[in-house]
C-alpha positions as CSV (number, residue, x, y, z in Angstrom):
1,M,-1.6,-31.9,-0.2
2,I,1.6,-31.2,1.8
3,E,1.1,-27.4,1.1
4,K,-2.5,-27.5,2.3
5,M,-1.5,-29.3,5.5
6,K,1.3,-26.8,6.1
7,A,-1.1,-23.9,5.5
8,L,-3.7,-25.4,7.9
9,K,-1.0,-25.8,10.5
10,I,0.1,-22.2,10.2
11,I,-3.5,-20.9,10.3
12,F,-4.6,-23.0,13.3
13,G,-1.3,-22.6,15.0
14,R,-1.6,-18.8,15.0
15,L,-5.3,-18.4,15.2
16,S,-5.8,-20.7,18.2
17,W,-4.0,-18.7,20.8
18,I,-5.4,-15.4,19.4
19,L,-9.0,-16.7,19.5
20,L,-8.5,-18.0,23.0
21,A,-7.1,-14.7,24.1
22,A,-10.0,-12.9,22.5
23,V,-12.5,-15.1,24.3
24,V,-10.7,-14.4,27.6
25,E,-10.8,-10.7,26.8
26,V,-14.5,-10.7,26.2
27,Y,-15.1,-12.7,29.3
28,I,-13.1,-10.2,31.4
29,T,-14.9,-7.3,29.9
30,I,-18.3,-8.7,30.6
31,S,-17.2,-9.6,34.2
32,I,-16.0,-6.1,34.8
33,F,-19.4,-4.7,33.7
34,N,-21.2,-7.2,35.9
35,W,-18.9,-6.3,38.8
36,F,-19.7,-2.7,38.5
37,G,-23.4,-3.5,38.7
38,E,-25.3,-0.4,39.1
39,Q,-22.3,1.6,38.0
40,A,-22.7,0.1,34.5
41,T,-25.5,2.6,33.9
42,W,-23.1,5.5,34.5
43,I,-20.5,3.8,32.2
44,E,-23.1,3.5,29.4
45,T,-24.1,7.2,29.9
46,A,-20.5,8.3,29.7
47,L,-20.0,6.3,26.5
48,R,-23.1,7.8,25.0
49,L,-21.9,11.3,25.8
50,L,-18.4,10.4,24.5
51,S,-20.0,9.2,21.2
52,I,-21.5,12.7,20.6
53,V,-18.0,14.2,21.2
54,I,-16.4,11.7,18.8
55,V,-18.9,12.3,16.0
56,F,-18.3,16.0,16.1
57,A,-14.5,15.4,16.3
58,I,-14.7,13.1,13.2
59,I,-16.6,15.7,11.3
60,K,-14.2,18.5,12.3
61,N,-11.0,16.6,11.7
62,S,-11.9,14.3,8.8
63,R,-9.5,14.2,5.9
64,H,-12.2,12.6,3.8
65,L,-15.7,12.6,5.2
66,S,-17.0,10.0,2.7
67,S,-14.5,7.5,4.2
68,D,-15.5,8.3,7.8
69,I,-19.2,8.4,7.3
70,V,-19.4,4.7,8.2
71,W,-18.0,5.5,11.7
72,I,-20.4,8.3,12.2
73,L,-23.4,6.2,11.3
74,T,-22.2,3.3,13.4
75,I,-21.7,5.4,16.4
76,I,-25.0,7.2,16.0
77,A,-26.9,3.9,15.5
78,F,-25.1,2.0,18.3
79,P,-23.6,4.6,20.7
80,V,-22.0,2.2,23.2
81,P,-20.6,-0.6,21.0
82,G,-19.9,1.8,18.2
83,T,-17.9,4.1,20.4
84,V,-15.9,1.2,21.9
85,L,-15.2,-0.2,18.4
86,Y,-14.1,3.2,17.2
87,L,-11.7,3.7,20.1
88,F,-10.1,0.3,19.3
89,L,-10.0,0.4,15.5
90,G,-10.9,3.8,14.1
91,A,-9.2,6.3,16.3
92,N,-5.6,7.5,15.8
93,L,-5.0,8.0,19.6
94,F,-1.9,8.4,21.6
95,V,-2.2,5.1,23.5
96,S,-0.2,3.1,20.9
97,K,3.5,2.9,21.6
98,T,4.1,1.6,18.1
99,Y,2.4,4.7,16.7
100,R,4.5,7.0,18.7
101,L,7.7,5.3,17.8
102,I,7.0,5.3,14.1
103,K,5.8,9.0,14.2
104,E,9.0,10.0,16.0
105,S,11.1,8.0,13.5
106,E,9.3,9.6,10.5
107,E,10.0,13.1,11.9
108,D,13.6,12.3,12.6
109,A,14.1,10.8,9.1
110,S,12.8,13.9,7.4
111,R,16.3,15.4,7.7
112,Y,17.6,12.8,5.2
113,Y,15.3,13.9,2.4
114,N,17.2,16.8,1.0
115,Q,16.0,18.4,-2.2
116,D,18.7,19.6,-4.6
117,E,17.4,23.0,-5.4
118,D,19.1,23.1,-8.7
119,V,17.2,20.0,-9.8
120,L,13.9,21.4,-8.6
121,K,14.5,24.8,-10.3
122,E,15.5,23.0,-13.5
123,L,12.4,20.9,-13.4
124,E,10.0,23.7,-12.7
125,E,11.5,26.0,-15.4
126,S,11.4,23.3,-18.1
127,S,7.8,22.3,-17.3
128,P,6.0,25.3,-15.6
129,E,2.6,23.7,-16.3
130,F,3.5,21.0,-13.7
131,K,5.1,23.2,-11.2
132,G,2.4,22.7,-8.7
133,Q,2.8,18.9,-8.7
134,F,6.6,19.2,-8.3
135,H,6.3,21.7,-5.5
136,Y,3.7,19.6,-3.6
137,I,5.8,16.4,-3.8
138,S,9.1,18.0,-3.0
139,Q,8.3,20.8,-0.7
140,Y,5.1,19.8,1.1
141,A,5.0,16.0,1.1
142,G,8.8,16.1,1.6
143,F,10.1,13.7,-1.0
144,P,12.8,15.1,-3.2
145,F,13.1,14.8,-7.0
146,Y,16.3,13.4,-8.5
147,R,17.5,13.3,-12.1
148,N,16.6,9.9,-13.4
149,T,19.7,8.0,-14.3
150,G,18.1,4.7,-14.7
151,F,14.8,2.8,-14.0
152,D,13.4,-0.3,-15.7
153,Y,9.8,-1.4,-15.7
154,Y,8.8,-5.0,-15.8
155,G,5.1,-5.7,-16.6
156,L,5.1,-9.2,-14.9
157,G,6.7,-10.5,-11.7
158,D,7.9,-13.4,-13.9
159,T,10.3,-11.1,-15.7
160,G,11.2,-8.8,-12.8
161,Y,12.0,-11.6,-10.3
162,P,15.1,-12.9,-12.2
163,V,16.5,-9.3,-12.3
164,M,16.0,-9.0,-8.5
165,I,17.9,-12.3,-8.0
166,E,20.8,-11.2,-10.1
167,E,21.1,-7.8,-8.3
168,M,21.0,-9.5,-4.9
169,K,23.9,-11.7,-5.9
170,K,26.0,-8.6,-6.4
171,A,25.4,-7.3,-2.9
172,E,28.6,-6.4,-0.9
173,K,27.3,-4.3,2.0
174,F,23.6,-4.7,2.7
175,I,20.3,-6.0,1.5
176,F,17.1,-4.5,2.9
177,L,13.7,-6.1,2.3
178,E,10.3,-4.8,3.3
179,Y,7.2,-6.7,2.1
180,F,3.6,-7.1,3.0
181,I,3.5,-10.9,2.3
182,I,6.3,-13.5,2.4
183,E,5.4,-17.1,1.7
184,E,7.7,-20.1,1.5
185,G,7.9,-21.5,-2.0
186,K,10.0,-21.1,-5.2
187,M,10.1,-17.3,-5.1
188,W,11.0,-16.8,-1.5
189,N,13.3,-19.8,-1.3
190,G,15.3,-18.4,-4.2
191,V,15.6,-15.1,-2.3
192,L,16.4,-16.8,1.0
193,E,19.2,-18.9,-0.5
194,I,21.0,-15.7,-1.6
195,L,20.3,-14.0,1.7
196,E,21.8,-16.9,3.6
197,E,24.9,-16.9,1.4
198,K,25.3,-13.1,1.8
199,V,25.1,-13.3,5.6
200,K,28.1,-15.7,5.5
201,Q,30.0,-13.1,3.4
202,G,29.4,-10.4,6.1
203,V,26.6,-8.6,4.3
204,D,24.1,-6.8,6.6
205,V,20.8,-8.5,5.7
206,R,17.5,-7.2,7.1
207,V,14.0,-8.5,6.4
208,M,10.7,-6.8,7.5
209,Y,7.3,-8.3,6.7
210,D,3.8,-7.3,7.9
211,D,2.6,-9.7,10.5
212,L,-1.0,-9.6,9.4
213,G,-0.2,-9.7,5.7
214,S,1.9,-12.9,6.3
215,F,-0.5,-14.2,9.0
216,F,-1.6,-17.1,6.9
217,T,1.7,-17.8,5.2
218,L,4.3,-17.8,7.9
219,F,4.5,-19.4,11.3
220,G,4.5,-17.0,14.3
221,S,8.1,-18.0,15.1
222,Y,9.4,-17.5,11.5
223,A,11.3,-14.3,12.5
224,K,13.3,-16.3,15.1
225,K,14.1,-18.9,12.4
226,L,15.6,-16.2,10.2
227,E,17.5,-14.7,13.1
228,E,19.1,-18.1,13.8
229,K,20.4,-18.0,10.2
230,G,22.0,-14.6,10.9
231,I,19.3,-12.6,9.0
232,K,17.9,-9.7,11.0
233,C,14.1,-10.0,10.9
234,L,11.3,-7.8,12.1
235,P,7.6,-8.7,11.8
236,F,5.9,-5.3,11.5
237,N,3.1,-4.6,14.0
238,R,2.7,-8.0,15.5
239,V,-0.9,-9.2,15.6
240,N,-2.0,-8.7,19.2
241,P,-4.7,-11.0,20.7
242,I,-5.9,-7.9,22.6
243,L,-7.6,-5.5,20.3
244,S,-5.1,-2.8,19.3
245,V,-5.6,0.7,18.0
246,I,-2.9,0.1,15.4
247,L,-4.2,-3.3,14.2
248,N,-6.0,-1.6,11.3
249,H,-2.9,0.1,9.9
250,R,-0.6,-2.3,8.1
251,D,2.8,-2.1,6.2
252,H,1.7,-2.6,2.6
253,R,5.0,-1.5,1.2
254,K,7.2,-3.5,-1.2
255,I,10.8,-2.3,-1.0
256,M,14.2,-4.0,-1.7
257,V,17.4,-2.0,-1.5
258,I,20.8,-3.3,-2.3
259,D,24.0,-1.5,-1.2
260,G,22.2,1.8,-1.7
261,K,22.8,1.5,-5.4
262,V,19.8,-0.4,-6.6
263,A,16.2,-0.5,-5.4
264,F,13.2,-2.5,-6.4
265,S,9.5,-1.8,-5.8
266,G,6.2,-2.3,-7.6
267,G,3.2,-4.5,-6.8
268,I,4.7,-7.9,-6.2
269,N,5.1,-9.6,-2.8
270,L,7.4,-12.5,-2.2
271,A,5.1,-15.5,-2.9
272,D,4.8,-17.9,-5.8
273,E,1.5,-16.5,-7.3
274,Y,3.3,-13.2,-8.0
275,I,5.6,-14.9,-10.5
276,N,2.9,-17.2,-11.8
277,V,4.4,-20.4,-10.4
278,K,1.1,-20.8,-8.5
279,H,-2.1,-20.2,-10.4
280,R,-5.1,-19.4,-8.2
281,F,-6.8,-16.7,-10.2
282,G,-5.5,-17.2,-13.8
283,Q,-2.5,-15.1,-14.8
284,W,-1.3,-12.9,-12.0
285,K,-0.7,-9.5,-13.7
286,D,1.8,-7.5,-11.6
287,N,4.9,-5.4,-12.0
288,V,8.4,-4.6,-10.8
289,I,10.3,-1.4,-11.1
290,R,14.1,-1.2,-10.7
291,I,15.6,2.1,-9.7
292,R,19.3,3.1,-10.0
293,G,21.0,6.4,-9.2
294,E,20.5,9.0,-6.4
295,A,16.8,8.2,-6.1
296,V,17.7,4.9,-4.4
297,W,18.5,7.0,-1.3
298,S,14.8,7.8,-0.7
299,Y,13.9,4.1,-0.6
300,T,16.9,3.4,1.8
301,V,15.5,6.1,4.1
302,M,12.0,4.7,3.9
303,F,13.2,1.3,5.0
304,L,15.4,2.5,7.8
305,T,12.7,4.8,9.1
306,H,10.4,1.8,9.9
307,W,13.2,-0.5,11.0
308,N,14.6,2.0,13.5
309,A,11.2,2.9,14.8
310,L,10.7,-0.6,16.0
311,R,14.3,-1.9,16.4
312,K,16.7,1.0,17.0
313,E,20.2,0.2,15.9
314,D,21.4,2.9,13.5
315,Y,22.7,6.1,14.9
316,T,22.8,7.6,11.4
317,F,21.4,6.5,8.1
318,L,24.3,8.2,6.1
319,S,26.5,5.1,6.4
320,F,24.0,3.3,4.1
321,K,24.1,6.0,1.4
322,G,25.6,4.2,-1.6
323,E,27.6,5.8,-4.4
324,A,25.1,6.3,-7.2
325,L,25.7,4.2,-10.3
326,P,26.4,6.4,-13.3
327,G,23.8,6.5,-16.0
328,K,22.4,8.7,-18.8
329,E,20.0,11.3,-17.5
330,D,16.4,10.7,-18.7
331,G,13.8,12.8,-17.0
332,Y,13.2,12.9,-13.2
333,I,12.2,10.5,-10.5
334,A,10.7,10.9,-6.9
335,P,10.1,7.9,-4.7
336,Y,7.5,8.7,-2.1
337,G,5.9,7.1,0.9
338,E,2.4,7.2,2.4
339,T,1.7,7.1,6.1
340,P,-1.6,7.1,8.1
341,L,0.1,9.0,10.9
342,D,-0.2,12.5,9.4
343,N,-3.0,14.6,7.9
344,E,-1.5,14.4,4.4
345,I,-2.9,11.9,1.8
346,V,0.1,12.0,-0.5
347,A,-0.8,9.0,-2.8
348,Q,-4.3,10.2,-3.5
349,N,-3.1,13.8,-4.1
350,I,-0.6,12.5,-6.6
351,Y,-3.2,10.4,-8.3
352,M,-5.6,13.3,-8.5
353,S,-2.9,15.7,-9.8
354,I,-2.1,13.2,-12.7
355,L,-5.8,13.0,-13.5
356,N,-6.4,16.7,-13.4
357,Q,-3.5,17.6,-15.6
358,A,-3.8,14.8,-18.2
359,N,-4.6,16.1,-21.7
360,R,-4.7,13.1,-24.0
361,Y,-5.0,9.9,-21.9
362,C,-4.7,8.5,-18.4
363,Y,-4.5,4.7,-18.0
364,I,-4.9,3.1,-14.6
365,F,-4.1,-0.4,-13.2
366,T,-5.9,-1.2,-9.9
367,P,-6.9,-4.5,-8.3
368,Y,-9.6,-2.9,-6.2
369,L,-11.8,0.1,-7.0
370,I,-13.4,1.4,-3.8
371,I,-13.3,5.1,-4.1
372,D,-14.9,8.2,-2.6
373,T,-16.9,10.9,-4.4
374,E,-13.9,13.1,-4.8
375,M,-12.0,10.5,-6.8
376,I,-15.2,9.5,-8.8
377,N,-15.7,13.2,-9.7
378,A,-12.1,13.6,-10.7
379,L,-12.2,10.5,-13.0
380,I,-15.4,11.6,-14.6
381,L,-14.4,15.3,-15.0
382,S,-11.2,14.2,-16.7
383,A,-13.1,11.9,-19.1
384,K,-15.7,14.7,-19.8
385,S,-12.7,17.0,-20.6
386,G,-11.8,14.8,-23.5
387,V,-9.1,12.7,-21.8
388,D,-9.1,9.0,-22.7
389,V,-9.5,7.6,-19.1
390,R,-9.3,3.8,-18.8
391,I,-9.2,1.7,-15.7
392,V,-8.0,-1.9,-15.9
393,T,-9.4,-4.1,-13.2
394,P,-9.3,-7.9,-12.6
395,G,-11.2,-10.3,-14.8
396,I,-10.8,-13.0,-12.1
397,P,-11.2,-11.7,-8.6
398,D,-9.2,-12.8,-5.5
399,K,-11.9,-11.5,-3.1
400,K,-15.4,-11.9,-4.4
401,M,-17.0,-9.5,-2.0
402,V,-14.5,-6.7,-2.8
403,Y,-15.0,-7.6,-6.5
404,R,-18.7,-7.0,-6.2
405,I,-18.1,-3.6,-4.6
406,T,-15.6,-2.7,-7.3
407,R,-18.2,-3.5,-10.0
408,S,-20.8,-1.4,-8.2
409,Y,-18.8,1.7,-9.3
410,Y,-18.8,0.8,-12.9
411,R,-22.1,2.2,-14.0
412,Q,-21.5,5.7,-12.6
413,L,-18.0,5.8,-14.1
414,I,-19.1,4.5,-17.5
415,E,-22.0,6.9,-17.7
416,G,-19.4,9.7,-17.0
417,G,-17.2,8.6,-19.9
418,V,-14.6,6.5,-18.1
419,K,-13.8,3.2,-19.8
420,I,-13.6,0.1,-17.6
421,I,-11.6,-2.9,-18.9
422,E,-11.6,-6.2,-17.0
423,Y,-8.4,-8.2,-17.6
424,T,-9.8,-11.4,-18.9
425,P,-6.7,-13.7,-18.5
426,G,-6.7,-13.3,-14.7
427,F,-6.1,-11.0,-11.7
428,V,-4.6,-7.5,-11.9
429,H,-2.5,-6.7,-8.9
430,S,-0.5,-3.7,-10.4
431,K,-1.1,-0.2,-9.1
432,V,-0.2,2.3,-11.9
433,F,-1.2,5.7,-13.3
434,V,0.3,6.8,-16.6
435,A,-0.7,9.9,-18.6
436,D,0.4,11.5,-21.9
437,D,3.7,9.5,-22.1
438,I,5.1,12.1,-19.7
439,I,4.0,11.2,-16.1
440,A,3.6,7.9,-14.3
441,T,3.5,6.5,-10.9
442,V,4.2,2.8,-10.0
443,G,3.8,1.5,-6.5
444,T,1.8,-0.3,-3.9
445,V,-1.3,2.0,-3.5
446,N,-4.6,0.5,-4.6
447,L,-7.6,2.6,-5.3
448,D,-9.4,1.7,-2.1
449,Y,-9.8,3.1,1.4
450,R,-7.3,0.9,3.1
451,S,-4.4,1.9,0.8
452,L,-5.3,5.5,0.5
453,Y,-6.0,6.2,4.1
454,L,-5.0,3.4,6.5
455,H,-1.9,1.6,5.3
456,F,1.8,2.5,5.0
457,E,2.5,2.5,1.3
458,N,5.1,3.6,-1.3
459,G,5.3,4.7,-4.9
460,T,7.7,6.0,-7.5
461,Y,6.7,9.2,-9.4
462,L,8.3,9.4,-12.9
463,Y,8.4,12.4,-15.1
464,D,9.6,13.1,-18.7
465,S,11.4,9.8,-19.2
466,K,11.4,7.9,-22.5
467,K,10.7,4.7,-20.6
468,I,7.3,5.9,-19.5
469,K,6.2,4.6,-22.9
470,D,7.1,1.1,-21.6
471,I,4.5,1.5,-18.9
472,R,1.9,2.8,-21.3
473,K,2.7,-0.2,-23.6
474,D,2.1,-2.6,-20.7
475,L,-1.3,-1.1,-20.1
476,E,-2.2,-1.2,-23.8
477,E,-1.4,-4.9,-23.9
478,A,-3.5,-5.6,-20.9
479,I,-6.4,-3.5,-22.4
480,A,-6.1,-5.5,-25.6
481,A,-6.2,-8.8,-23.7
482,G,-9.2,-7.6,-21.6
483,H,-12.9,-6.9,-22.1
484,E,-14.4,-3.4,-22.0
485,V,-17.4,-3.4,-19.8
486,T,-20.6,-2.0,-21.4
487,L,-23.2,0.1,-19.6
488,Q,-25.6,-2.7,-20.0
489,E,-23.2,-5.2,-18.3
490,A,-22.7,-2.7,-15.4
491,G,-26.3,-2.5,-14.5
492,Y,-28.0,-4.4,-11.6
493,G,-31.5,-5.0,-10.4
494,I,-33.1,-2.8,-7.7
495,V,-32.5,-5.3,-4.9
496,R,-28.9,-5.9,-5.8
497,E,-28.2,-2.2,-6.2
498,F,-29.5,-1.6,-2.7
499,L,-27.4,-4.4,-1.2
500,L,-24.3,-3.1,-3.0
501,S,-25.0,0.4,-1.7
502,V,-25.0,-1.0,1.8
503,L,-21.8,-2.8,1.2
504,R,-20.2,0.3,-0.2
505,L,-21.1,2.2,2.9
506,F,-19.0,-0.3,5.0
507,A,-16.2,-0.5,2.4
508,P,-13.8,1.6,4.6
509,L,-13.9,-1.2,7.2
510,M,-13.0,-4.0,4.6
């Protein structure tokens, strides 16, 4: 009861002033149109002409037309409101100061991603069949490969969280946290207790959370509360009551870096459901990956790039480069980031490369399955080529509308030879691709439009490590605990098929 009251207080406390500001904004906009009077006709004409220009611009510059088709149809059907909505939410324009600062910081940070050419040459010579993947990630996307000297995969937040706690207790210089959601409870309070103690010891502690992701879990003043404890805190992309061009692009990353020696990522946020203390949708199936060695540096740079874009305080990142912990070499590792601020879709390209080069199997974890024709065709082609392609999705949904859209893709995929397994015990939140016991990626990127095209994301690409089998085993256990969806179960009636088709059309806006 107390938790519900607190949640309501947070929601109404933050929503009230935003709704009030939105009402005022609408009133002012209407008043301006009324004030212009006869000139409003010219404004409408200008917007209609602009809508034509925008449609051609979208077609010309679209990275994936299937994800932009909803904007094209909306603008054609409703030229004036559609154009206005696109300018506020769909366009990557120059008007956003936040955009500009992050873009500048990303460009500046690129100098810290230095590929050891000996490592890349060694990698390409040992596995020439994957040379294209390695070259793309390292030379084009700009994320270096390192010799893997230690990563550990935990198939549940329940088992990964205690390891995170133990590593934080060892911190001597700094702890960096970047998460989409933070919610007060057992998990976060356990982290916070250590952070408070480390601040007293002189450790540089920084916390960054997405303001919209934590909109319903934290008070608007929560950052100030942490600052008063000596913890530097930055809410990413504050929710603005005035419609903002960058409102639609969120920080969905999950990163923890400790002293530059250890990093954690994976699917979990810092809230109780991720460690199954709170059960809202059955068992919460998520993961944690711990990285040691030189590869931690890439995650340090990722965090500092966002931090210094919005709160400039580090002249150089090099002072945070920790001495890599020694470990036995076991394959290769390349942490990577995804940003909506360039024309490169790194995460989707990595997913597609893994699919296209799999020979025996490709197993996938994803909580949401809202994909374009290119990904559909890649999944089906891989299955038709004799690859055992299996996608594990939730058995218990967290968002019923998104779940219905996810299920609308089942029939086409199953007919193409792809196996769909719904995780019967609960909700799958992991985002994983693993193929042939030789390649895997573990990260934050869902198979949906928001993750692939709109959000800031991260992942860890793994190659030729013995521990990739641990990831495969985790998927096999989830598959065994789940239910394979049959073609008959994937079918719908004509009316429902039509409604789902309409919903899929607007999926990029969800």
